[in-house]
Residue frames relative to the residue before (quaternion, step in Angstrom):
aa qw qx qy qz dx dy dz
M 1.0000 0.0000 0.0000 0.0000 0.00 0.00 0.00
I 0.5362 -0.5771 0.4958 0.3655 3.53 -1.27 0.42
D 0.4123 -0.7133 0.5127 0.2415 3.58 -0.97 0.86
F 0.0271 -0.8191 0.5719 -0.0347 3.56 0.23 1.31
Q 0.0863 -0.7862 0.6116 0.0182 3.55 -1.01 0.93
P 0.5884 -0.5797 0.4123 0.3844 3.62 -1.07 0.64
L 0.5176 -0.6315 0.4780 0.3237 3.56 -1.07 0.74
N 0.0039 0.7706 -0.6368 -0.0243 3.56 -1.09 0.70
I 0.6634 -0.5527 0.3327 0.3792 3.55 -1.16 0.63
E 0.5922 0.5901 -0.3681 0.4069 3.58 1.09 -0.62
Q 0.6304 0.5502 -0.3250 0.4407 3.60 1.22 -0.42
K 0.4703 0.7392 -0.4276 0.2227 3.58 1.17 -0.50
E 0.6763 0.4984 -0.3131 0.4429 3.60 0.78 -0.94
S 0.6620 0.4943 -0.3015 0.4760 3.58 0.97 -0.87
Y 0.6452 0.5224 -0.3140 0.4606 3.57 0.96 -0.91
D 0.6810 0.5089 -0.2978 0.4343 3.57 0.84 -0.96
S 0.5885 0.5661 -0.3764 0.4376 3.61 1.13 -0.52
Y 0.6371 0.4948 -0.3178 0.4983 3.58 1.12 -0.65
L 0.6638 0.5204 -0.3074 0.4405 3.56 0.94 -0.90
R 0.6415 0.5355 -0.3322 0.4375 3.60 0.97 -0.79
A 0.6668 0.5023 -0.3009 0.4610 3.58 1.13 -0.60
A 0.6792 0.4493 -0.2764 0.5103 3.60 1.27 -0.21
A 0.2914 -0.8021 0.4997 0.1480 3.58 -0.43 1.20
H 0.8763 0.1684 -0.0982 0.4406 3.53 -1.31 0.58
R 0.2995 0.7570 -0.5289 0.2397 3.61 0.99 0.69
G 0.4766 -0.6731 0.4905 0.2813 3.54 -1.15 0.64
C 0.7251 -0.4593 0.3046 0.4129 3.53 -1.35 0.16
G 0.5483 0.6301 -0.3926 0.3850 3.59 1.18 -0.37
Y 0.6691 0.4741 -0.2958 0.4900 3.57 1.26 -0.34
S 0.4357 0.6931 -0.4672 0.3339 3.60 1.24 -0.04
F 0.4876 -0.6578 0.4817 0.3124 3.58 -0.87 0.92
V 0.6192 0.5582 -0.3484 0.4285 3.57 0.97 -0.84
N 0.6828 0.4818 -0.2958 0.4628 3.59 0.80 -0.96
L 0.6561 0.5100 -0.3152 0.4584 3.57 0.95 -0.84
Y 0.6900 0.4981 -0.2799 0.4443 3.56 1.01 -0.81
I 0.7725 0.3914 -0.2094 0.4540 3.60 0.85 -0.90
W 0.7222 0.4018 -0.2468 0.5060 3.60 1.18 -0.45
G 0.8838 0.0375 -0.0128 0.4661 3.57 -0.91 0.94
R 0.5751 -0.5667 0.4700 0.3566 3.50 -1.30 -0.54
Q 0.0462 0.8087 -0.5794 0.0900 3.55 -0.28 1.30
K 0.0920 -0.7636 0.6362 0.0611 3.54 -1.16 0.68
S 0.2162 -0.7838 0.5700 0.1183 3.56 -1.12 0.63
G 0.0403 -0.7825 0.6212 0.0150 3.53 -1.26 0.53
F 0.3132 -0.7487 0.5599 0.1668 3.55 -1.23 0.47
V 0.0137 0.7828 -0.6196 0.0558 3.54 -0.92 1.02
D 0.8516 -0.1392 0.0855 0.4980 3.58 -0.68 1.12
N 0.7230 -0.4583 0.2289 0.4636 3.58 0.77 1.13
H 0.6220 0.4734 -0.3701 0.5020 3.55 1.13 0.62
L 0.3112 -0.7375 0.5739 0.1727 3.53 -1.14 0.76
V 0.0765 -0.7868 0.6124 0.0042 3.55 -0.96 0.97
V 0.1915 -0.7715 0.5971 0.1077 3.57 -1.04 0.81
F 0.1761 -0.7649 0.6160 0.0671 3.53 -0.99 0.98
S 0.0192 -0.8401 0.5383 -0.0645 3.59 -0.61 1.14
Q 0.3186 -0.6597 0.6357 0.2434 3.46 -1.42 0.30
F 0.0662 0.8163 -0.5610 0.1204 3.57 -0.41 1.24
N 0.8242 -0.0988 0.0112 0.5574 3.56 -0.55 1.23
R 0.6720 -0.5275 0.2662 0.4465 3.54 0.97 1.03
T 0.6151 0.4982 -0.3544 0.4979 3.55 1.22 0.52
S 0.3745 -0.7107 0.5476 0.2341 3.58 -0.99 0.83
V 0.0176 0.8108 -0.5805 0.0729 3.56 -0.79 1.06
Y 0.2895 -0.7302 0.5946 0.1717 3.53 -1.33 0.40
S 0.4017 -0.6609 0.5666 0.2844 3.53 -1.23 0.50
F 0.5391 -0.5503 0.4984 0.3976 3.55 -1.28 0.28
P 0.5348 -0.6764 0.3885 0.3248 3.64 -0.73 0.99
L 0.2597 -0.7280 0.6160 0.1519 3.53 -1.21 0.73
G 0.4403 0.6816 -0.5043 0.2954 3.55 -0.89 0.89
Q 0.4482 -0.6577 0.5275 0.2969 3.52 -1.31 -0.23
G 0.7104 0.4109 -0.3271 0.4684 3.53 -1.14 0.67
D 0.7862 -0.3291 0.2426 0.4634 3.55 -1.34 -0.25
V 0.2595 -0.7982 0.5297 0.1220 3.58 -0.64 1.15
R 0.4702 0.7179 -0.4317 0.2778 3.60 1.21 -0.33
P 0.6476 0.5130 -0.3623 0.4315 3.68 0.82 -0.76
A 0.6533 0.5052 -0.3181 0.4655 3.58 1.01 -0.76
L 0.6565 0.4953 -0.3120 0.4758 3.59 0.99 -0.79
N 0.6241 0.5249 -0.3383 0.4697 3.58 1.01 -0.75
A 0.6452 0.5218 -0.3156 0.4603 3.57 1.02 -0.82
I 0.6282 0.5263 -0.3314 0.4674 3.61 1.05 -0.76
I 0.6484 0.5208 -0.3148 0.4575 3.58 0.91 -0.93
E 0.6864 0.4725 -0.2774 0.4783 3.57 0.94 -0.91
D 0.6181 0.5473 -0.3389 0.4512 3.58 1.03 -0.76
A 0.6581 0.4970 -0.3066 0.4753 3.59 0.92 -0.90
H 0.6351 0.5316 -0.3292 0.4535 3.59 0.98 -0.83
Q 0.6915 0.4808 -0.2823 0.4593 3.57 0.88 -0.92
R 0.6779 0.4676 -0.2887 0.4883 3.58 1.10 -0.61
G 0.3989 -0.7322 0.4627 0.3011 3.57 1.24 -0.32
I 0.5483 0.5864 -0.4014 0.4409 3.58 1.12 0.73
P 0.6066 -0.5372 0.4117 0.4171 3.62 -1.18 0.35
C 0.3887 -0.6771 0.5668 0.2633 3.55 -1.13 0.63
R 0.1237 0.8088 -0.5543 0.1529 3.54 -0.10 1.32
L 0.1454 -0.7796 0.6079 0.0388 3.56 -0.80 1.13
I 0.1137 -0.8157 0.5660 0.0373 3.59 -0.81 0.99
G 0.7798 0.3768 -0.2557 0.4296 3.54 -1.36 0.23
L 0.3418 0.7643 -0.4878 0.2469 3.58 1.17 0.49
I 0.2583 -0.7193 0.6204 0.1762 3.54 -0.95 0.91
Q 0.7462 -0.4335 0.2516 0.4380 3.58 -1.25 0.28
E 0.6484 0.5255 -0.3252 0.4446 3.59 0.97 -0.83
D 0.6208 0.5375 -0.3424 0.4566 3.60 1.07 -0.70
C 0.6530 0.5199 -0.3122 0.4537 3.57 0.93 -0.92
Q 0.6640 0.5040 -0.3033 0.4616 3.55 0.93 -0.90
L 0.6679 0.4947 -0.3020 0.4668 3.57 0.95 -0.87
L 0.6489 0.5233 -0.3168 0.4524 3.58 0.94 -0.88
E 0.6632 0.4955 -0.3014 0.4731 3.57 0.97 -0.83
S 0.6616 0.5067 -0.3171 0.4527 3.60 0.98 -0.75
L 0.6959 0.4662 -0.2711 0.4743 3.58 1.08 -0.72
Y 0.7853 0.1463 -0.0552 0.5990 3.59 1.13 -0.71
P 0.1314 -0.8475 0.5076 0.0823 3.60 0.53 1.14
G 0.8633 0.0814 -0.0849 0.4908 3.56 -0.78 1.06
K 0.5409 0.6589 -0.3898 0.3484 3.59 1.23 0.00
F 0.7677 0.3167 -0.1671 0.5315 3.58 1.12 -0.64
R 0.2800 -0.7048 0.6237 0.1894 3.52 -1.24 0.62
F 0.2201 -0.8051 0.5441 0.0854 3.57 -0.80 1.05
H 0.1107 -0.7911 0.6011 0.0222 3.56 -1.05 0.87
N 0.3806 -0.7070 0.5488 0.2325 3.56 -0.79 1.01
D 0.1491 -0.8034 0.5745 0.0482 3.59 -0.92 0.93
R 0.1503 -0.8503 0.4996 0.0695 3.58 0.46 1.25
N 0.6483 0.5520 -0.3329 0.4052 3.59 0.97 -0.75
S 0.7194 0.4211 -0.2522 0.4915 3.58 1.20 -0.35
Y 0.3552 0.7300 -0.5087 0.2866 3.62 1.20 0.21
D 0.3442 -0.7157 0.5688 0.2141 3.58 -1.03 0.82
Y 0.2995 -0.7201 0.6000 0.1782 3.54 -1.14 0.77
V 0.0497 -0.8167 0.5741 -0.0309 3.58 -0.52 1.22
Y 0.1349 -0.8216 0.5539 0.0075 3.55 -0.75 1.14
D 0.4957 -0.5879 0.5434 0.3367 3.52 -1.24 0.56
I 0.4657 -0.7112 0.4431 0.2845 3.58 -0.64 1.09
N 0.6194 0.5494 -0.3477 0.4400 3.61 1.09 -0.62
D 0.6039 0.5562 -0.3559 0.4464 3.58 1.07 -0.68
L 0.7274 0.4304 -0.2499 0.4724 3.58 0.85 -0.96
A 0.6618 0.5030 -0.3103 0.4611 3.57 1.13 -0.58
D 0.7754 0.3623 -0.1771 0.4858 3.61 1.02 -0.77
L 0.1307 -0.8257 0.5320 0.1346 3.60 1.11 -0.70
K 0.2471 0.8000 -0.5069 0.2050 3.56 0.92 0.93
G 0.7709 0.4151 -0.2746 0.3976 3.53 -1.30 0.40
R 0.7094 -0.4864 0.3272 0.3914 3.49 -1.35 0.37
K 0.6422 0.5619 -0.3401 0.3951 3.58 0.98 -0.82
Y 0.7344 0.3739 -0.2321 0.5166 3.60 1.21 -0.40
Q 0.2963 0.7903 -0.4946 0.2074 3.59 1.23 0.29
K 0.6732 0.4915 -0.3028 0.4621 3.61 0.87 -0.92
K 0.6358 0.5219 -0.3329 0.4609 3.58 1.03 -0.76
R 0.6498 0.5074 -0.3196 0.4671 3.59 0.95 -0.83
N 0.6426 0.5253 -0.3236 0.4544 3.57 0.97 -0.84
H 0.6575 0.5114 -0.3003 0.4648 3.56 0.95 -0.91
L 0.6570 0.5082 -0.2965 0.4713 3.55 1.00 -0.88
N 0.6631 0.5099 -0.3057 0.4548 3.57 0.94 -0.85
R 0.6243 0.5263 -0.3432 0.4641 3.60 1.03 -0.70
F 0.6273 0.5234 -0.3353 0.4692 3.57 1.04 -0.77
R 0.6697 0.5057 -0.2987 0.4545 3.60 0.91 -0.91
Q 0.6572 0.5103 -0.3116 0.4590 3.57 0.99 -0.81
A 0.6940 0.4665 -0.2672 0.4789 3.56 1.04 -0.83
N 0.7871 0.2061 -0.0898 0.5744 3.57 1.20 -0.56
P 0.0568 -0.8625 0.5018 0.0317 3.60 0.58 1.13
Y 0.7475 0.3683 -0.2160 0.5088 3.61 1.15 -0.41
F 0.2374 0.7833 -0.5398 0.1970 3.58 1.08 0.65
E 0.1984 -0.7845 0.5815 0.0842 3.55 -1.21 0.58
L 0.1683 -0.7426 0.6399 0.1037 3.55 -1.09 0.82
A 0.0159 -0.8134 0.5801 -0.0397 3.57 -0.63 1.12
V 0.4975 -0.6283 0.5093 0.3136 3.55 -1.07 0.76
I 0.4394 -0.6895 0.5069 0.2732 3.58 -0.93 0.89
T 0.0555 0.7726 -0.6265 0.0870 3.54 -0.83 1.11
R 0.7014 -0.4182 0.3425 0.4646 3.57 -1.28 -0.06
D 0.6150 0.5841 -0.3479 0.3994 3.59 1.08 -0.65
N 0.7900 0.2737 -0.1597 0.5249 3.61 0.93 -0.83
L 0.3396 0.7713 -0.4820 0.2397 3.58 1.25 0.20
P 0.6204 0.5320 -0.3749 0.4376 3.67 0.93 -0.64
E 0.6333 0.5175 -0.3361 0.4672 3.59 1.06 -0.65
V 0.6301 0.5266 -0.3247 0.4693 3.57 1.04 -0.79
E 0.6702 0.5010 -0.2953 0.4611 3.57 0.91 -0.92
A 0.6492 0.5118 -0.3159 0.4656 3.58 0.99 -0.82
L 0.6307 0.5259 -0.3230 0.4705 3.58 1.02 -0.80
A 0.6603 0.5070 -0.3073 0.4611 3.58 0.91 -0.92
Q 0.6498 0.5135 -0.3216 0.4589 3.58 0.93 -0.86
R 0.6480 0.5063 -0.3178 0.4720 3.56 0.99 -0.81
W 0.6382 0.5321 -0.3303 0.4477 3.60 0.97 -0.87
Y 0.6918 0.4719 -0.2870 0.4651 3.60 0.85 -0.93
K 0.6191 0.5419 -0.3453 0.4514 3.58 1.02 -0.73
L 0.6688 0.4906 -0.2973 0.4729 3.58 0.93 -0.89
R 0.6460 0.5191 -0.3179 0.4606 3.58 0.99 -0.80
Q 0.6765 0.4923 -0.2954 0.4613 3.58 0.95 -0.85
Q 0.6151 0.5272 -0.3434 0.4752 3.56 1.13 -0.59
A 0.6838 0.4763 -0.2776 0.4780 3.57 1.02 -0.83
D 0.7938 0.1196 -0.0415 0.5948 3.58 1.09 -0.70
P 0.1899 -0.8399 0.4991 0.0968 3.59 0.28 1.27
H 0.7014 0.4532 -0.2669 0.4810 3.58 1.15 -0.54
G 0.4877 0.6723 -0.4312 0.3526 3.57 1.25 -0.05
D 0.3073 -0.7520 0.5593 0.1650 3.55 -1.06 0.77
F 0.0335 0.8257 -0.5574 0.0802 3.54 -0.18 1.32
H 0.4360 0.7470 -0.4335 0.2530 3.58 1.28 -0.15
M 0.6627 0.5076 -0.3240 0.4451 3.59 0.91 -0.84
E 0.6649 0.4884 -0.3095 0.4728 3.57 0.97 -0.83
Q 0.6150 0.5414 -0.3502 0.4539 3.58 1.00 -0.73
A 0.6611 0.5050 -0.2994 0.4672 3.56 0.96 -0.91
A 0.6454 0.5255 -0.3172 0.4546 3.58 1.01 -0.82
L 0.6674 0.4909 -0.3026 0.4712 3.59 0.93 -0.89
K 0.6310 0.5332 -0.3305 0.4564 3.58 0.98 -0.80
K 0.6653 0.4940 -0.2963 0.4749 3.58 0.96 -0.89
A 0.6298 0.5373 -0.3281 0.4550 3.57 1.04 -0.78
L 0.6864 0.4805 -0.2856 0.4652 3.59 0.88 -0.93
Q 0.6436 0.5307 -0.3246 0.4459 3.58 1.01 -0.75
N 0.7860 0.2810 -0.1261 0.5361 3.58 1.09 -0.73
M 0.1404 0.8689 -0.4677 0.0807 3.54 1.26 0.52
E 0.7232 0.4423 -0.2623 0.4611 3.60 0.70 -1.06
A 0.6803 0.5055 -0.2990 0.4384 3.58 0.83 -0.94
L 0.7035 0.4475 -0.2570 0.4886 3.58 1.12 -0.66
G 0.4535 -0.7057 0.4420 0.3178 3.59 1.25 -0.08
L 0.3544 0.7545 -0.4811 0.2714 3.57 1.12 0.63
E 0.0647 -0.7666 0.6381 0.0295 3.53 -1.17 0.74
G 0.0919 0.8184 -0.5625 0.0733 3.54 -1.07 0.68
L 0.3252 -0.7182 0.5807 0.2028 3.52 -1.39 0.10
L 0.2137 -0.7332 0.6320 0.1313 3.51 -1.28 0.62
L 0.1958 -0.7848 0.5825 0.0804 3.56 -0.80 1.08
S 0.0082 -0.8076 0.5883 -0.0392 3.56 -0.77 1.09
T 0.1638 -0.7417 0.6415 0.1069 3.53 -1.27 0.59
D 0.7481 -0.3426 0.2788 0.4952 3.59 -1.24 -0.29
E 0.6588 0.5098 -0.2972 0.4666 3.58 1.22 -0.50
G 0.6315 -0.5078 0.3410 0.4765 3.59 1.28 -0.14
P 0.7625 -0.3420 0.2517 0.4882 3.62 -1.25 -0.25
V 0.0731 -0.8204 0.5670 0.0114 3.58 -0.87 0.96
A 0.8139 0.0598 -0.0295 0.5771 3.64 1.17 -0.30
M 0.0364 -0.7752 0.6300 0.0295 3.54 -1.26 0.51
T 0.0252 -0.7728 0.6330 0.0372 3.53 -1.27 0.42
M 0.0117 -0.8040 0.5933 -0.0391 3.56 -1.14 0.63
G 0.1208 0.7998 -0.5796 0.0987 3.56 -1.05 0.79
S 0.2420 -0.7494 0.5973 0.1521 3.54 -1.36 -0.14
F 0.6300 -0.5297 0.4020 0.4011 3.56 -1.27 0.27
L 0.2364 -0.7436 0.6102 0.1372 3.53 -1.06 0.88
S 0.7580 -0.0732 0.0502 0.6462 3.55 1.17 -0.68
D 0.7509 -0.4018 0.2542 0.4584 3.58 -1.23 0.03
D 0.8020 0.2685 -0.1389 0.5152 3.60 1.02 -0.73
T 0.7132 0.4138 -0.2446 0.5102 3.60 1.26 0.11
F 0.1624 -0.7745 0.6086 0.0583 3.55 -0.91 1.03
D 0.2884 -0.7771 0.5456 0.1236 3.56 -0.85 1.06
V 0.2265 -0.7695 0.5852 0.1188 3.59 -0.68 1.11
H 0.2129 -0.8320 0.5052 0.0846 3.58 -0.27 1.29
F 0.8124 0.0748 0.0055 0.5782 3.56 0.97 -0.88
E 0.1029 0.7462 -0.6555 0.0535 3.52 -1.20 0.72
K 0.0630 0.8044 -0.5809 0.1072 3.55 -0.52 1.22
A 0.0692 0.7840 -0.6142 0.0571 3.58 -0.98 0.84
L 0.4832 -0.6645 0.4900 0.2914 3.55 -1.08 0.74
D 0.4880 -0.6736 0.4763 0.2851 3.55 -0.94 0.92
T 0.5956 0.5894 -0.3572 0.4126 3.58 1.19 -0.49
A 0.6853 0.4082 -0.2685 0.5400 3.58 1.28 -0.35
D 0.2406 -0.8112 0.5172 0.1286 3.57 0.11 1.29
G 0.8075 0.2477 -0.2043 0.4948 3.56 -0.80 1.05
A 0.4387 0.7154 -0.4556 0.2968 3.59 1.24 -0.01
Y 0.6247 0.5451 -0.3520 0.4343 3.61 1.01 -0.70
P 0.6998 0.4247 -0.3018 0.4887 3.66 0.71 -0.87
A 0.6217 0.5525 -0.3525 0.4290 3.61 1.08 -0.61
I 0.6959 0.4441 -0.2862 0.4864 3.61 0.87 -0.88
N 0.6050 0.5536 -0.3416 0.4591 3.59 1.10 -0.72
H 0.6942 0.4736 -0.2614 0.4748 3.56 0.81 -1.06
G 0.6701 0.5129 -0.3029 0.4429 3.57 0.92 -0.89
F 0.6678 0.5002 -0.3054 0.4588 3.59 0.95 -0.84
A 0.6262 0.5346 -0.3380 0.4558 3.59 0.99 -0.78
N 0.6786 0.4791 -0.2914 0.4743 3.59 0.94 -0.85
Y 0.6304 0.5364 -0.3286 0.4548 3.57 1.00 -0.82
L 0.6993 0.4670 -0.2751 0.4661 3.59 0.85 -0.95
R 0.6422 0.5274 -0.3330 0.4455 3.59 0.96 -0.80
E 0.6750 0.4855 -0.2984 0.4686 3.57 0.96 -0.81
K 0.7053 0.4692 -0.2695 0.4580 3.57 0.94 -0.87
Y 0.8000 0.1669 -0.0554 0.5736 3.57 1.04 -0.83
P 0.1975 -0.8330 0.5054 0.1083 3.62 0.18 1.22
Q 0.6227 0.5646 -0.3462 0.4167 3.60 1.16 -0.46
L 0.5288 0.6503 -0.4116 0.3580 3.60 1.21 -0.32
R 0.1556 -0.7878 0.5916 0.0722 3.54 -1.00 0.91
F 0.8312 0.1754 -0.0366 0.5262 3.55 0.98 -0.82
L 0.2016 -0.7116 0.6539 0.1592 3.49 -1.38 0.47
N 0.2024 -0.7549 0.6148 0.1058 3.56 -0.75 1.10
R 0.1185 -0.8224 0.5557 0.0276 3.56 -0.50 1.23
E 0.5555 -0.6853 0.3356 0.3304 3.51 1.26 0.75
D 0.7070 -0.5073 0.3230 0.3721 3.57 -1.30 -0.14
D 0.4891 -0.6647 0.4777 0.3013 3.56 -1.32 -0.01
M 0.3888 -0.7648 0.4392 0.2665 3.60 1.35 0.07
G 0.6158 -0.5724 0.3455 0.4168 3.58 1.20 0.37
L 0.4786 0.6612 -0.4422 0.3718 3.60 1.27 0.22
E 0.4845 -0.7202 0.4159 0.2712 3.56 -0.57 1.19
G 0.6864 0.4900 -0.2930 0.4505 3.57 0.86 -0.93
L 0.6625 0.4977 -0.3018 0.4714 3.56 1.00 -0.84
R 0.6284 0.5282 -0.3378 0.4604 3.58 1.02 -0.75
K 0.6444 0.5191 -0.3177 0.4630 3.57 0.94 -0.86
A 0.6672 0.5085 -0.3035 0.4519 3.58 0.94 -0.89
K 0.6772 0.4860 -0.2992 0.4643 3.59 0.92 -0.87
L 0.6512 0.5027 -0.3196 0.4702 3.60 0.99 -0.74
S 0.6163 0.5796 -0.3521 0.4003 3.59 1.07 -0.68
Y 0.6652 0.4804 -0.3024 0.4849 3.58 1.22 -0.34
E 0.4397 -0.7535 0.4190 0.2518 3.56 1.29 0.39
P 0.0927 -0.8347 0.5404 0.0513 3.64 0.41 1.14
H 0.5420 -0.6012 0.4876 0.3272 3.54 -1.19 0.66
H 0.7560 -0.2011 0.1340 0.6083 3.57 1.05 -0.82
L 0.3746 -0.6790 0.5788 0.2522 3.52 -1.35 0.23
V 0.3302 -0.6864 0.6008 0.2426 3.56 -1.11 0.66
E 0.2203 -0.8061 0.5402 0.0994 3.55 -0.23 1.31
K 0.0831 -0.8159 0.5722 -0.0002 3.55 -0.88 0.97
S 0.1021 -0.7623 0.6366 0.0562 3.50 -1.28 0.56
W 0.2134 -0.7188 0.6237 0.2208 3.51 -1.34 0.01
A 0.1915 -0.7943 0.5726 0.0673 3.56 -1.18 0.57
C 0.0473 -0.7756 0.6287 0.0320 3.54 -1.19 0.63
L 0.5895 -0.5821 0.4263 0.3632 3.57 -1.17 0.53
R 0.4787 -0.6884 0.4673 0.2803 3.58 -0.81 0.98
E 0.6751 0.5467 -0.3082 0.3878 3.56 0.87 -0.96
E 0.6342 0.5535 -0.3400 0.4194 3.59 1.15 -0.47
G 0.4116 -0.7500 0.4390 0.2746 3.57 1.22 -0.39
Y 0.5299 0.6098 -0.4263 0.4068 3.58 1.26 0.07
D 0.0195 0.8066 -0.5893 0.0418 3.55 -0.98 0.82
Y 0.5898 0.5379 -0.3853 0.4630 3.55 0.85 0.99
């Protein structure tokens, strides 16, 4: 079996060196996401890094990250799954992964498009400037917020204002649970709590938006690659009309000014939620990171 070990923060720098060598990866490969969500373990095979996860009560593997021949790592994954008695299922595959997997194992894998996990990637200038007719409604919404809250404040999230961020998040989740008693927000709450507790070590940056009524929105993210920043969390109170476009616009401008090399903001997936998909599409993404998952045909598993 592959010697998988639980992820720890001390691995981040080493992990990120593998990620930087892999172009156009989706948010599922972000160390931050792997660390704060669920139970992930990592292992190394022939200069390639592999992540083993529990996802929706299913054991899955990531496509290996590394340089050189990937076949030994893929062979090790196939054998590892066999020894564990679980389906060999690879998730988060971009188009190049699917093509490579098919070329190395012709006809051996069945591929499934996973639209609900597509990442929405935006040109940072589009979100920072909101120029043109396509963003007219966004500008109008933002302007209404500014008119209603002429003394709003955007503050960088630090240890000093972290209690305000935590209180805002707790209020947001409480309101959501009241509106949707059957909704499952516990995993996300745990992920956000872990992110805030380890903010500096994980390289997280964020903004807190406040009005005369107090904090109304927050956002937080980290670098996914040299030119792409991954927005992990964005929360705003529905009682503050326009807070979402305000925190979105403010964060894009803050990041563009601080990091001139940034080209894109990855605002992650929509989880198949109709309202969230509509909202993400309304911001006119530059492109989507299309993802698939694959399983061995011979095993007969197709889920």
